[in-house]
C-alpha positions in Angstrom: -33.1 -14.9 -32.1 -34.4 -14.6 -35.6 -34.3 -11.1 -37.1 -38.0 -11.3 -38.3 -41.1 -13.4 -37.3 -41.5 -16.3 -39.8 -44.9 -15.4 -41.0 -45.9 -16.1 -44.7 -48.6 -13.4 -44.6 -46.2 -10.9 -43.3 -43.7 -11.9 -46.0 -46.3 -11.5 -48.7 -47.2 -8.1 -47.4 -43.6 -7.2 -47.3 -43.2 -8.0 -51.0 -46.4 -6.6 -52.4 -46.6 -3.6 -50.1 -50.3 -3.9 -49.5 -51.8 -0.9 -47.6 -52.7 -1.6 -44.1 -49.9 -4.2 -43.6 -47.7 -4.0 -40.6 -44.7 -1.7 -41.2 -41.8 -3.6 -42.5 -38.7 -4.2 -40.3 -40.3 -3.0 -37.1 -37.9 -5.0 -35.0 -35.6 -2.8 -32.8 -32.1 -2.2 -34.0 -29.3 -4.2 -32.3 -27.6 -2.5 -29.4 -24.3 -2.2 -31.2 -25.8 -0.3 -34.1 -24.2 3.2 -34.2 -25.9 6.6 -34.3 -24.4 8.8 -37.0 -24.8 11.9 -35.0 -22.7 10.6 -32.1 -20.4 7.9 -33.6 -17.6 8.4 -36.1 -17.5 6.3 -39.3 -13.7 6.1 -39.4 -10.9 5.3 -37.0 -9.8 2.2 -35.1 -13.1 1.8 -33.2 -15.2 1.7 -36.4 -13.4 -1.5 -37.8 -14.7 -4.0 -35.2 -18.2 -2.4 -35.4 -18.2 -2.6 -39.2 -17.5 -6.4 -39.0 -20.4 -6.8 -36.7 -22.7 -4.8 -39.0 -21.7 -7.0 -41.9 -22.5 -10.1 -39.9 -25.9 -8.7 -39.0 -26.7 -7.8 -42.6 -25.7 -11.3 -43.8 -28.2 -12.7 -41.3 -30.9 -10.4 -42.6 -30.2 -11.5 -46.2 -30.5 -15.2 -45.3 -33.8 -14.5 -43.5 -35.2 -12.6 -46.4 -34.3 -15.5 -48.7 -36.2 -17.9 -46.5 -39.3 -15.7 -46.1 -39.5 -15.0 -49.9 -39.3 -18.7 -50.7 -42.0 -19.5 -48.1 -44.3 -16.8 -49.5 -43.8 -18.1 -53.0 -44.9 -21.6 -51.9 -47.9 -20.3 -49.9 -49.3 -18.0 -52.7 -51.0 -19.8 -55.6 -49.3 -19.1 -59.0 -46.2 -17.9 -57.5 -44.2 -20.9 -58.5 -45.4 -20.7 -62.1 -43.7 -17.4 -62.8 -40.8 -17.0 -65.2 -37.7 -18.8 -64.3 -35.5 -16.8 -62.0 -38.4 -14.7 -60.8 -38.0 -15.9 -57.2 -34.3 -15.1 -57.4 -35.2 -11.6 -58.6 -37.6 -11.2 -55.7 -35.0 -12.4 -53.2 -32.4 -10.1 -54.6 -34.7 -7.1 -54.4 -35.8 -8.1 -50.9 -32.2 -8.3 -49.8 -31.6 -4.8 -51.3 -34.7 -3.4 -49.6 -33.7 -5.0 -46.3 -30.2 -3.4 -46.5 -31.5 0.0 -47.6 -34.2 0.1 -45.0 -31.9 -1.1 -42.3 -29.4 1.6 -43.3 -32.2 4.2 -43.1 -33.2 3.1 -39.6 -29.5 3.0 -38.5 -29.1 6.6 -39.6 -32.1 7.6 -37.6 -34.4 8.2 -40.6 -38.1 7.2 -40.2 -39.7 4.9 -42.9 -41.1 7.1 -45.6 -44.8 6.9 -46.5 -44.1 5.8 -50.0 -41.9 2.9 -49.1 -44.6 0.4 -50.4 -44.7 2.1 -53.8 -40.9 2.0 -54.0 -40.9 -1.7 -53.3 -43.6 -2.3 -55.9 -41.5 -0.3 -58.4 -38.5 -2.2 -57.6 -40.2 -5.6 -58.2 -42.3 -4.3 -61.1 -45.5 -5.4 -59.4 -47.5 -2.1 -59.4 -50.6 -4.0 -60.7 -50.1 -7.3 -58.8 -53.1 -8.5 -56.9 -52.6 -9.5 -53.3 -54.6 -12.7 -53.7 -52.8 -14.0 -56.8 -49.6 -12.2 -57.4 -47.9 -12.9 -60.7 -44.5 -12.4 -62.0 -43.9 -9.5 -64.5 -41.0 -9.0 -66.7 -38.0 -7.4 -65.1 -37.9 -3.6 -65.6 -34.6 -2.1 -66.7 -34.3 -0.1 -63.4 -34.0 -3.3 -61.4 -30.9 -4.5 -63.2 -28.5 -2.1 -61.6 -30.0 -2.8 -58.2 -29.7 -6.5 -58.8 -26.1 -6.1 -59.7 -25.5 -4.0 -56.5 -27.2 -6.7 -54.5 -25.0 -9.3 -56.1 -21.9 -7.3 -55.2 -23.0 -6.9 -51.7 -23.6 -10.7 -51.4 -20.1 -11.3 -52.7 -18.7 -9.0 -50.1 -20.7 -10.8 -47.4 -19.4 -14.2 -48.6 -15.9 -13.0 -48.6 -15.9 -11.5 -45.1 -18.8 -13.2 -43.5 -16.9 -16.2 -42.0 -14.5 -14.2 -39.9 -17.2 -11.9 -38.8 -19.5 -14.8 -38.0 -16.7 -16.5 -35.9 -16.1 -13.3 -34.0 -19.8 -12.9 -33.4 -20.0 -16.4 -32.0 -17.3 -15.7 -29.6 -19.4 -12.8 -28.3 -22.8 -14.5 -28.4 -23.0 -18.3 -28.9 -26.8 -18.7 -29.0 -27.2 -16.1 -31.7 -24.5 -17.8 -33.8 -26.2 -21.2 -33.6 -29.5 -19.7 -34.7 -27.9 -17.8 -37.6 -26.3 -21.0 -38.8 -29.6 -22.9 -38.6 -31.5 -20.1 -40.4 -29.0 -20.1 -43.1 -29.5 -23.8 -43.7 -33.2 -23.5 -43.9 -33.2 -20.6 -46.3 -30.8 -22.5 -48.5 -33.1 -25.5 -48.5 -36.2 -23.5 -49.3 -34.6 -22.0 -52.5 -34.6 -24.3 -55.5 -31.5 -22.9 -57.2 -28.4 -25.0 -57.3 -26.1 -22.4 -55.8 -28.2 -22.3 -52.7 -28.1 -26.1 -52.5 -24.3 -26.0 -52.6 -24.2 -23.4 -49.7 -26.7 -25.4 -47.6 -24.1 -27.6 -45.9 -21.4 -25.0 -45.4 -22.6 -23.3 -42.3 -24.0 -26.4 -40.8 -20.9 -28.5 -41.3 -18.4 -25.8 -40.2 -20.6 -24.1 -37.5 -19.8 -26.6 -34.7 -16.1 -26.5 -35.6 -16.0 -22.8 -35.5 -17.9 -22.7 -32.2 -15.3 -25.1 -30.7 -12.5 -22.8 -32.0 -14.2 -19.8 -30.5 -14.7 -21.5 -27.1 -11.1 -22.6 -27.0 -10.0 -19.1 -27.9 -12.1 -17.6 -25.2 -10.7 -20.0 -22.6 -7.2 -19.1 -23.7 -7.9 -15.4 -23.3 -9.2 -16.0 -19.8 -6.0 -17.6 -18.8 -3.9 -14.6 -19.7 -2.5 -12.6 -16.8 -2.9 -9.2 -18.3 -6.1 -7.4 -17.8 -8.4 -6.3 -20.7 -7.8 -2.7 -19.8 -4.1 -3.3 -20.2 -4.7 -4.4 -23.8 -7.0 -1.6 -24.6 -4.7 1.1 -23.1 -2.6 1.6 -26.2 -5.6 1.9 -28.4 -7.2 4.5 -26.1 -3.9 6.4 -25.9 -3.6 6.3 -29.7 -7.1 7.6 -30.1 -6.5 10.4 -27.7 -3.3 11.3 -29.4 -5.0 11.3 -32.8 -7.6 13.7 -31.5 -4.9 16.0 -30.1 -2.8 15.8 -33.2 0.1 14.1 -31.4 2.0 11.1 -32.7 2.7 8.0 -30.6 6.4 8.7 -30.9 5.9 12.1 -29.4 3.9 10.8 -26.5 6.5 8.1 -25.8 9.2 10.7 -25.7 7.1 12.9 -23.4 6.4 10.0 -21.0 10.1 8.9 -21.0 11.2 12.5 -20.2 8.7 12.8 -17.4 9.8 9.5 -15.9 13.5 10.3 -16.3 13.3 13.8 -14.7 11.1 12.5 -11.9 13.5 9.7 -11.0 16.4 12.1 -11.2 14.6 14.4 -8.8 13.8 11.6 -6.4 17.3 10.2 -6.3 18.8 13.7 -6.0 16.5 14.6 -3.1 17.6 11.4 -1.3 21.3 12.0 -1.8 21.0 15.7 -0.8 19.2 14.7 2.4 21.9 12.1 3.3 24.6 14.8 2.7 22.6 17.2 4.8 22.5 14.7 7.7 26.2 14.0 7.5 27.1 17.7 7.5 24.7 18.5 10.3 26.1 15.6 12.4 29.6 16.8 11.8 28.8 20.4 12.8 26.8 19.3 15.9 29.4 16.9 17.4 32.6 18.1 15.7 33.0 14.5 14.9 36.1 14.5 12.8 38.3 16.3 15.3 37.6 14.1 18.3 39.2 11.0 19.6 37.6 7.6 19.3 36.5 7.6 23.0 34.7 11.0 22.6 33.0 9.8 19.4 31.7 6.7 21.1 30.3 8.7 24.0 27.9 10.4 21.6 26.0 7.1 21.4 23.7 7.0 24.4 21.5 4.3 25.9 20.5 1.4 23.6 22.4 3.0 20.7 25.6 2.3 22.6 24.8 -1.4 23.0 24.1 -1.8 19.3 27.3 -0.2 18.2 29.3 -2.1 20.8 28.3 -5.4 19.1 29.3 -4.0 15.7 32.8 -3.4 17.2 33.0 -6.9 18.5 32.1 -8.3 15.1 35.0 -6.4 13.5 37.4 -7.5 16.2 36.5 -11.2 15.8 39.1 -13.4 14.0 36.4 -14.4 11.5 32.8 -13.5 10.7 31.6 -17.0 11.7 33.4 -16.8 15.1 31.9 -13.3 15.7 28.4 -14.5 15.0 28.9 -17.5 17.3 30.0 -15.2 20.1 27.0 -13.0 19.7 24.6 -16.0 19.7 26.2 -17.4 22.9 27.2 -14.2 24.6 28.2 -14.4 28.2 30.6 -11.4 28.3 28.0 -8.6 28.4 25.6 -9.2 31.3 26.8 -10.9 34.4 25.5 -14.4 35.3 23.5 -14.4 32.0 24.1 -16.0 28.6 22.0 -14.3 25.9 21.5 -14.7 22.2 22.2 -11.1 21.3 21.3 -11.5 17.6 17.7 -12.6 18.5 17.1 -10.6 21.6 18.5 -7.3 20.3 17.8 -7.8 16.5 21.4 -7.3 15.5 20.9 -8.1 11.8 21.8 -4.5 10.8 25.2 -4.8 12.6 25.8 -8.2 10.9 25.1 -6.6 7.5 27.3 -3.6 8.2 30.2 -5.6 9.4 30.1 -7.9 6.3 29.9 -4.9 4.0 32.8 -3.2 5.8 35.1 -6.3 5.6 34.0 -7.5 2.1 34.4 -4.0 0.5 38.0 -3.6 1.7 37.2 -0.4 3.6 39.5 -1.0 6.5 42.3 1.1 4.9 39.9 3.7 3.4 37.4 4.7 6.2 37.1 4.2 9.9 34.5 1.8 11.2 32.4 4.5 12.9 32.2 6.6 9.7 31.2 3.6 7.7 28.5 2.7 10.2 26.8 6.1 10.4 27.3 6.5 6.6 25.1 3.4 6.0 22.4 4.8 8.3 22.5 8.2 6.6 22.3 6.5 3.2 19.2 4.6 4.4 17.6 7.9 5.5 18.2 9.1 1.9 16.3 6.0 0.7 13.6 6.8 3.2 13.1 10.3 1.7 13.2 8.9 -1.9 10.5 6.3 -1.1 8.3 9.1 0.3 9.0 11.1 -2.8 8.0 8.2 -5.1 4.8 7.4 -3.0 3.6 11.0 -3.3 4.5 11.1 -7.0 2.6 7.8 -7.8 -0.5 9.1 -6.0 -0.6 12.5 -7.5 0.9 11.9 -10.9 3.4 14.7 -10.7 6.9 14.7 -9.1 6.2 18.3 -7.8 4.4 16.5 -4.9 7.5 14.6 -4.2 9.6 17.8 -3.9 7.1 19.3 -1.5 7.1 16.1 0.6 10.9 16.2 1.0 10.7 19.9 1.9 8.1 19.4 4.6 10.0 16.3 5.9 13.3 18.2 6.3 11.7 21.3 7.8 9.9 19.1 10.4 12.9 16.9 11.0 12.4 17.2 14.8 9.1 15.3 14.5 9.9 13.0 11.6 13.0 11.2 12.7 15.2 10.5 15.7 18.4 10.4 13.6 19.8 13.5 15.4 20.5 11.9 18.7 20.0 8.1 18.2 21.7 7.0 15.0 21.9 3.2 15.6 18.3 2.8 16.9 16.4 0.0 15.2 13.7 2.3 13.7 16.4 4.2 11.8 17.4 1.0 10.1 13.9 -0.4 9.6 11.7 2.5 8.6 13.4 3.1 5.2 12.4 -0.4 4.2 8.8 0.2 5.4 8.7 3.3 3.3 9.8 1.3 0.3 7.1 -1.3 1.1 4.4 1.4 1.3 5.6 2.9 -2.1 5.5 -0.5 -3.8 2.1 -1.3 -2.2 0.7 2.0 -3.5 1.6 1.1 -7.0 0.4 -2.5 -6.6 -3.1 -1.4 -5.6 -3.5 1.0 -8.5 -6.0 0.1 -11.2 -5.1 -0.5 -14.9 -1.6 -1.5 -14.0 0.4 -3.3 -16.7 1.8 -6.7 -16.1 5.5 -5.8 -15.7 4.8 -3.0 -13.3 2.5 -5.1 -11.2 5.1 -7.9 -10.9 7.8 -5.4 -10.0 5.6 -3.9 -7.3 4.7 -7.3 -6.0 8.4 -8.4 -5.7 9.4 -5.1 -4.1 6.6 -5.5 -1.5 7.7 -9.0 -0.7 11.4 -8.1 -0.3 10.8 -4.9 1.7 8.3 -6.6 4.0 10.6 -9.4 5.0 13.6 -7.0 5.4 11.6 -4.7 7.5 10.5 -7.6 9.8 14.1 -8.6 10.2 15.4 -5.2 11.2 13.1 -4.3 14.1 11.6 -6.4 16.8 8.4 -4.3 16.8 7.9 -4.4 13.1 5.1 -6.9 13.2 2.9 -4.5 15.2 3.2 -1.9 12.5 2.5 -4.4 9.9 -0.6 -5.4 11.9 -1.9 -1.8 11.6 -1.3 -2.0 7.8 -3.1 -5.3 7.6 -6.1 -3.8 9.4 -6.1 -1.0 6.8 -6.1 -3.6 3.9 -8.8 -5.6 5.7 -11.1 -2.6 5.8 -10.3 -1.8 2.2 -11.3 -5.3 1.2 -14.4 -5.4 3.4 -16.0 -2.5 1.5 -15.0 -4.0 -1.9 -12.9 -0.9 -2.8 -10.0 -2.9 -4.2 -9.3 -6.1 -6.0 -9.7 -8.8 -3.5 -7.0 -11.0 -5.2 -4.4 -8.3 -4.8 -5.2 -7.8 -1.1 -5.0 -11.5 -0.4 -1.7 -11.7 -2.2 -0.4 -9.2 0.3 -1.7 -11.4 3.1 0.3 -14.2 1.7 3.4 -12.0 1.8 2.7 -11.4 5.5 2.4 -15.1 6.2 5.6 -16.0 4.3 7.6 -13.2 6.0 6.4 -14.3 9.5 7.3 -17.9 8.7 10.7 -17.1 7.3 11.4 -14.6 10.1 10.5 -17.2 12.7 13.1 -19.6 11.3 15.9 -17.1 10.8 15.4 -15.4 14.1 16.1 -18.6 16.0 12.5 -19.6 16.4 11.4 -16.3 17.8 8.1 -17.1 19.7 7.1 -13.4 19.6 6.2 -13.8 15.9 3.9 -16.8 16.6 1.9 -14.9 19.2 1.8 -11.8 17.1 -1.6 -10.3 16.3 -0.5 -10.1 12.7 -0.4 -13.8 12.3 -3.8 -14.3 14.0 -5.4 -11.6 11.8 -3.9 -13.0 8.5 -5.0 -16.6 9.4 -8.5 -15.4 10.2 -8.7 -13.5 6.9 -7.6 -16.5 4.9 -10.0 -18.8 6.7 -12.9 -16.4 6.1 -11.9 -16.2 2.4 -11.8 -20.0 2.1 -15.3 -20.2 3.6 -16.7 -17.7 1.2 -15.2 -19.4 -1.8 -16.5 -22.8 -0.9 -20.0 -21.8 0.0 -22.5 -21.9 -2.9 -23.4 -18.4 -4.0 -27.0 -17.3 -3.6 -27.7 -19.5 -0.6 -28.6 -18.3 2.9 -25.2 -19.2 4.2 -23.4 -17.1 1.6 -25.5 -14.1 2.4 -24.9 -14.6 6.1 -21.1 -14.7 5.6 -21.2 -11.4 3.7 -23.2 -9.7 6.5 -21.1 -11.2 9.3 -17.7 -11.0 7.6 -16.2 -8.3 9.8 -17.5 -9.9 13.0 -16.3 -13.3 11.9 -12.8 -12.1 11.2 -12.5 -10.2 14.5 -13.8 -13.2 16.5 -11.5 -15.7 14.8 -8.5 -13.3 15.2 -9.1 -13.0 19.0 -9.7 -16.7 19.4 -6.6 -17.7 17.5 -4.4 -15.2 19.4 -5.6 -16.5 22.8 -5.1 -20.1 21.7 -1.6 -19.4 20.5 -0.7 -17.7 23.7 -2.0 -20.6 25.7 0.1 -23.3 23.8 3.2 -21.3 22.7 5.6 -20.5 25.5 6.6 -16.9 25.3 7.9 -14.2 27.6 8.7 -11.4 25.2 6.7 -8.2 25.0 4.3 -9.2 27.9 5.0 -5.9 29.5 3.6 -4.2 26.4 0.1 -5.6 27.2 0.4 -4.6 30.8 1.5 -1.1 29.7 -1.5 -0.8 27.3 -3.9 -1.8 30.1 -2.6 0.9 32.4 -2.3 3.5 29.6 -6.0 2.9 28.7 -7.1 3.2 32.3 -8.1 -0.5 32.6 -5.8 -1.2 35.4 -3.5 0.5 38.0 -0.2 -0.5 39.4 2.6 0.5 41.7 5.2 -1.4 39.7 8.3 0.7 39.1 8.9 -0.5 35.5 5.4 0.2 34.4 5.2 3.6 36.0 8.7 4.5 34.7 7.6 3.6 31.1 4.4 5.7 31.5 6.6 8.7 32.5 8.8 8.5 29.4 8.2 11.4 27.1 7.9 9.2 24.0 5.0 7.2 25.7 3.0 10.2 26.7 0.4 12.2 24.8 1.9 14.7 22.4 2.4 18.3 23.6 1.0 21.4 22.2 4.4 22.4 20.9 4.2 19.4 18.4 1.0 20.7 16.8 2.4 24.3 16.9 5.5 23.3 14.9 3.4 21.5 12.3 1.1 24.5 12.0 4.0 27.0 11.6 5.3 25.0 8.6 1.8 25.0 7.1 1.8 21.2 7.1 -1.0 20.5 9.5 -3.7 22.9 7.9 -3.2 21.4 4.4 -3.1 17.8 5.8 -6.5 18.4 7.5 -7.9 19.9 4.3 -6.7 16.9 2.2 -7.9 14.4 4.8 -11.4 15.8 5.0 -11.9 15.9 1.2 -10.5 12.3 0.8 -12.5 11.0 3.8 -15.8 12.4 2.6 -15.2 11.1 -0.9 -14.4 7.6 0.5 -17.5 7.8 2.6 -19.6 8.5 -0.6 -18.0 5.6 -2.4 -18.7 3.2 0.5 -22.3 4.3 0.6 -22.6 3.7 -3.2 -21.1 0.3 -2.7 -23.6 -0.5 0.0 -26.4 0.6 -2.3 -25.0 -1.8 -5.0 -23.5 0.6 -7.4 -20.3 -0.8 -9.0 -17.0 1.0 -9.2 -15.7 2.5 -12.4 -12.9 0.7 -14.1 -11.1 4.0 -14.9 -11.7 7.1 -12.8 -11.3 10.2 -15.0 -10.4 13.7 -14.0 -13.8 15.1 -14.8 -15.5 12.5 -12.6 -14.3 14.1 -9.4 -14.3 10.8 -7.5 -10.9 10.5 -5.8 -12.3 8.2 -3.2 -12.7 5.4 -5.9 -9.0 5.0 -6.2 -8.0 2.0 -4.0 -4.5 3.3 -3.2 -6.0 6.6 -1.9 -8.5 4.8 0.3 -5.7 2.6 1.8 -3.6 5.7 2.7 -6.6 7.5 4.2 -7.4 4.5 6.5 -3.7 4.0 7.3 -3.0 7.6 8.2 -6.1 7.7 10.4 -5.0 4.6 12.3 -1.4 5.9 12.7 -2.8 9.3 13.7 -4.9 7.7 16.4 -1.8 6.0 17.9 0.2 9.3 17.6 -2.5 11.1 19.6 -1.9 8.6 22.5 1.9 8.1 22.2 4.2 10.8 21.2 6.8 8.3 20.0 4.4 7.3 17.2 4.8 10.7 15.7 7.9 9.5 14.0 5.7 7.1 12.0 2.8 9.4 11.5 4.4 12.8 10.6 6.2 11.4 7.5 2.8 10.1 6.4 1.4 13.6 7.0 4.0 15.1 4.8 3.4 12.7 2.0 -0.4 12.8 2.1 -0.6 16.6 2.3 1.8 17.1 -0.6 -0.1 14.6 -2.7 -3.4 16.4 -2.0 -2.4 19.9 -2.9 -0.7 18.7 -6.1 -3.5 16.4 -7.3 -6.0 17.8 -9.8 -8.4 15.0 -8.9 -8.7 16.2 -5.3 -9.4 19.8 -6.4 -11.9 18.4 -9.0 -13.6 16.5 -6.3 -14.0 19.6 -4.2 -15.3 21.6 -7.2 -17.9 18.9 -7.9 -19.3 19.4 -4.5 -19.3 23.2 -4.8 -20.8 23.0 -8.4 -18.8 25.8 -9.9 -20.3 27.3 -13.0 -18.4 30.6 -13.5 -15.1 28.9 -14.2 -14.5 25.5 -15.9 -13.7 23.2 -13.0 -11.2 21.1 -14.8 -9.2 24.1 -15.9 -9.3 25.5 -12.3 -8.3 22.2 -10.8 -5.2 22.0 -13.1 -4.3 25.6 -12.3 -4.6 25.1 -8.5 -2.6 21.8 -8.6 0.3 23.8 -9.9 -0.1 27.1 -8.3 -0.8 26.0 -4.7 2.3 23.8 -4.3 4.4 26.5 -6.0 3.3 29.2 -3.5 3.8 26.8 -0.6 7.3 26.0 -1.9 8.4 29.6 -2.2 7.0 30.5 1.2 8.9 27.6 2.8 12.0 28.5 1.0 11.8 32.1 2.2 11.2 31.3 5.8 13.0 28.0 6.6 15.9 27.9 4.1 17.9 30.5 6.1 17.4 28.6 9.3 18.7 25.4 7.7 21.8 27.1 6.4 22.4 28.6 9.8 22.2 25.2 11.4 24.8 23.9 8.9 27.1 26.9 9.4 27.2 26.9 13.2 29.9 24.8 14.9 28.5 23.1 18.0 30.4 20.9 20.4 29.4 17.8 22.5 31.3 18.4 25.7 31.1 15.8 28.5 34.5 15.7 30.3 33.1 13.9 33.4 32.1 10.9 31.4 35.4 10.9 29.5 37.3 10.9 32.8 35.2 8.1 34.1 35.8 5.9 31.1 39.5 6.6 31.1 39.7 5.6 34.8 37.8 2.4 34.2 40.1 1.4 31.3 43.2 2.2 33.4 42.4 1.2 36.9 39.5 -1.4 36.9 40.3 -5.1 36.6 39.5 -6.8 33.4 37.0 -9.2 35.0 35.2 -6.4 37.0 31.4 -6.1 36.8 29.9 -2.6 37.1 26.4 -1.8 38.5 24.5 1.5 37.9 21.8 3.0 35.8 21.1 1.1 32.5 21.8 4.1 30.3 25.3 4.5 31.8 26.0 0.7 31.6 25.4 0.8 27.9 28.1 3.5 27.5 30.5 1.6 29.7 30.0 -1.6 27.6 30.8 0.3 24.4 33.7 2.4 25.6 35.5 -0.1 27.8 34.2 -3.5 27.0 33.8 -4.4 30.7 30.9 -6.6 31.9 27.8 -4.9 33.4 24.9 -6.0 35.5 22.1 -4.5 33.4 21.3 -3.1 29.9 18.9 -0.4 28.6 16.7 -2.9 26.9 13.0 -3.3 27.6 11.9 -6.5 25.7 13.1 -9.0 28.3 11.5 -9.6 31.6 14.7 -10.6 33.4 16.5 -7.5 32.2 13.6 -5.3 33.4 13.7 -7.0 36.8 17.5 -6.4 37.0 17.0 -2.7 36.1 14.4 -2.3 38.8 16.7 -3.9 41.4 19.8 -1.9 40.5 17.7 1.3 40.7 17.2 0.6 44.4 20.5 2.4 45.0 18.4 5.7 44.7 15.7 4.5 47.1 15.3 4.7 50.9 16.7 1.3 51.8 19.4 0.1 54.2 23.0 -0.5 53.2 22.6 -4.2 53.9 19.7 -4.6 51.5 21.6 -2.8 48.7 24.7 -4.9 49.4 22.7 -8.1 49.0 21.1 -7.0 45.8 24.4 -6.1 44.2 26.3 -9.2 45.3 23.5 -11.4 43.9 24.6 -10.1 40.4 28.3 -10.5 41.2 28.9 -6.8 40.9 32.3 -5.4 41.9 31.9 -1.7 41.4 28.9 0.6 42.0 28.5 4.0 40.2 26.2 6.7 41.7 25.1 9.4 39.3 24.6 12.7 41.0 22.1 13.8 38.3 19.7 11.0 39.3 20.2 11.3 43.0 19.6 15.0 43.1 17.1 15.1 40.2 14.7 18.0 40.1 12.2 17.0 37.5 9.6 19.3 36.0 6.8 16.7 36.9 6.8 15.5 40.4 6.0 11.8 40.7 8.0 10.9 37.5 11.5 11.1 39.0 13.3 7.8 39.6 13.4 8.2 43.3 9.7 9.1 43.5 8.7 6.0 41.5 10.9 3.9 43.8 9.2 5.3 46.9 5.8 4.5 45.4 6.9 0.9 44.5 8.4 0.3 48.0 5.5 1.8 49.9 7.5 4.7 51.4 4.9 7.3 50.5 2.6 8.9 53.1 -0.3 11.1 52.0 -1.4 14.0 54.3 -4.0 16.6 53.3 -3.7 15.8 49.6 0.1 15.9 49.6 2.3 12.8 49.4 5.6 12.5 51.3 8.3 9.8 51.3 8.9 8.3 54.7 11.2 5.5 55.8 13.4 4.7 58.8 16.4 4.7 56.4 17.7 7.7 54.6 18.1 7.7 50.8 21.0 5.4 50.0 22.7 7.6 47.3 22.8 10.5 49.9 23.8 8.4 52.9 26.7 6.6 51.2 28.5 9.9 50.6 28.7 10.6 54.3 31.3 7.9 54.8 29.9 6.5 58.1 29.0 3.1 59.3 27.4 0.9 58.2 27.9 2.2 54.6 31.6 2.2 54.8 31.5 -1.4 56.0 30.1 -2.6 52.7 31.4 0.0 50.2 34.6 1.9 49.6 34.9 5.0 47.5 37.6 4.7 44.8 36.9 7.5 42.4 34.7 10.5 42.1 34.2 13.7 40.0 31.4 16.3 39.7 29.0 13.8 38.2 30.0 10.3 39.2 30.9 8.5 42.4 32.5 5.0 42.1 32.5 2.6 45.0 34.1 -0.8 45.3 31.8 -3.5 46.8 33.8 -5.1 49.6 34.0 -8.8 49.4 35.1 -9.0 53.1 32.9 -6.9 55.3 34.7 -4.9 58.0 32.5 -3.5 60.7 33.7 -0.1 61.9 32.2 2.1 64.6 
């Protein structure tokens, strides 16, 4: 666009200053022109703007030259003036243009005498408008001409770089300026103008090509523009505060160093605390190996037993082969224990124990539990870092660790189930969440972004390999990211990179877990595939069309529909048996179905699969965790709702959210954590076992909130405080509130923790020790034992003998075995029980008096009650239910030593808790 309209009459009026002519230079100023009252004329931001102003002034000079020459040709007698008169008029016009433009840029209005000043400058006070004539140059014009000449020289010296930079920003304006320059040079008759005519025209295209290539090169760069501008912004802020960049670098390094030191120290202290508490509780160091192994109960005993087998194997390869083709654990069944029981933690622990040469330094059991305690320390460190990254202060990490330890009963199962899979897997999930939090942040530099991406990839795959149910938890995380992306609250490219990580981890896990079909029918795979398909459709549909608008509206519906369809198709074509009982359990839990099945009802009666009790909420409230969590969640949720509403209305997100904005809901990592904690909290309200996933999240989110000035600033924005400056108050509260909470927790709970560590407890179970000792001494090596699954796990660990069932619930055949073996506590005949046990080649039967004479707090959830319901031995009369059968309860009747029980079974050992019977191979009928 030309700076002035090419009108000869307007140009003549401009030179002569005739009254009534339109005001000169009435075109609005360019958008980049500064206002002196609000913009500094020095500093790093003024330099690029000065170059743009020089470019703009050069364009004004060229246009003035062209208009002056045109007016000279159109007015009679103008060409007959003295030689060089046109040049003087051009020079004075350039000077007037620059001076008037400077006045307007400074906000000054054109003065009434501007026409007289122009006439005085040109020496044309008596010039007629119809026939202007050239007068001799006044002496006052010489200094101005020299000043104009100096300005033109400055423009020539710096115009080319400025013009090239301007063309990079606005190509059309650059082309017009080059053309205008050529015409003005052609209109002037002076030789210097003729020499300059071809310069812009010949080099303009070349410079435009260079600018376009430079622009394409900048677009290919991985770093964001905000990353490049960050040092300049920091230097500007430091200069305002009077701080040098070196000082700020030292300050940031000190903050990072002490924060990392606090995080690592917290993790190490927590690991030492767990080790000390475990030693005090079980008196571990002063016990024999058999008594130590008895402390592992249920499925934990099975996991540790395979760790022992790996260490006893002649080589690691031989040990892995025996685990993948195991026929010495469950009778009449060969299993791939590595795949079915997810024994990768035991494989890693055995390799580390043998490769590190620890056989002569530490016992295997101490090495094993030491690794688990070390992982728990990493777990706490990851929570510390996550809260630190979100709040910007490592004080939040300290508060997170304090709440985590105080609520240890509800944050971890490490006290009584050390080898359980979640104790191995959740530390890696916490690292993944910490890395994902940093990856989702805005204005992240390249190196930090790459580091977070690699950490997310490694921790996601490791987490999937450590726990058979990990893909379900990752599915919940993927749903959170899907909702985050659906409302356009995060960079879509980053979210889809995480989806690719999920896909790669599933594919690699499927191969390394011996083609585990459970991963193929996982809802995570169906959801990620649906999201990628929807993204592909959106990218390949032309924007602005009806189909593109329809895809935006139906995006969520499309993803959900494709996810369900893919999951159903995969289950139809992929053979799978794993985890089918989970779907049946969910149907019954949600009230969609009813059943009399013993396994389903037994699972429903487990404490970890029931709704949380009131004691759980009371404990969280006593430690002040739950009240602050609810406060933080409400503020963040309302802020996120406001942001979503703004996005629906079309308002874009800010590139950088400042403290004074009070918009904590615009940070994508905060939105992700809010959605994730709501989903995990919903699951925890249905299943108490999910509290071990949700409560650590509660500790981290509550600590972040009370230590974040942005959260307090968001609250004060809503309250519209005027008496106190909100930023100052937010900064004060972000330091004062966590300090007060920390001192109160220290005063109330620190003495309790020290008391726990000082008390010497003892795990005393002599009956189980006597039973294991008898089995190792008296039972044949090839014997097969039958009993409750929990006891069978301990027998397998302590003696190594084969058993008929295992305490595992991810295999349909093992679940059926458990239900059949539990019939020894039902009201069935001796012949029926004998047929069941001999079908599994069992040689010995163990009756537990605690199950046979169980007096549970909830009637209907005892093992014998569930068996009576499944067998149809329940009679309902007047609202009460009674068990009825023509046979007595087997566990009671067999103790009477009368026929026909003595014909099938012979008692060989008993104590206060256990009764052991040999199953007769030859039946002797006695009267």
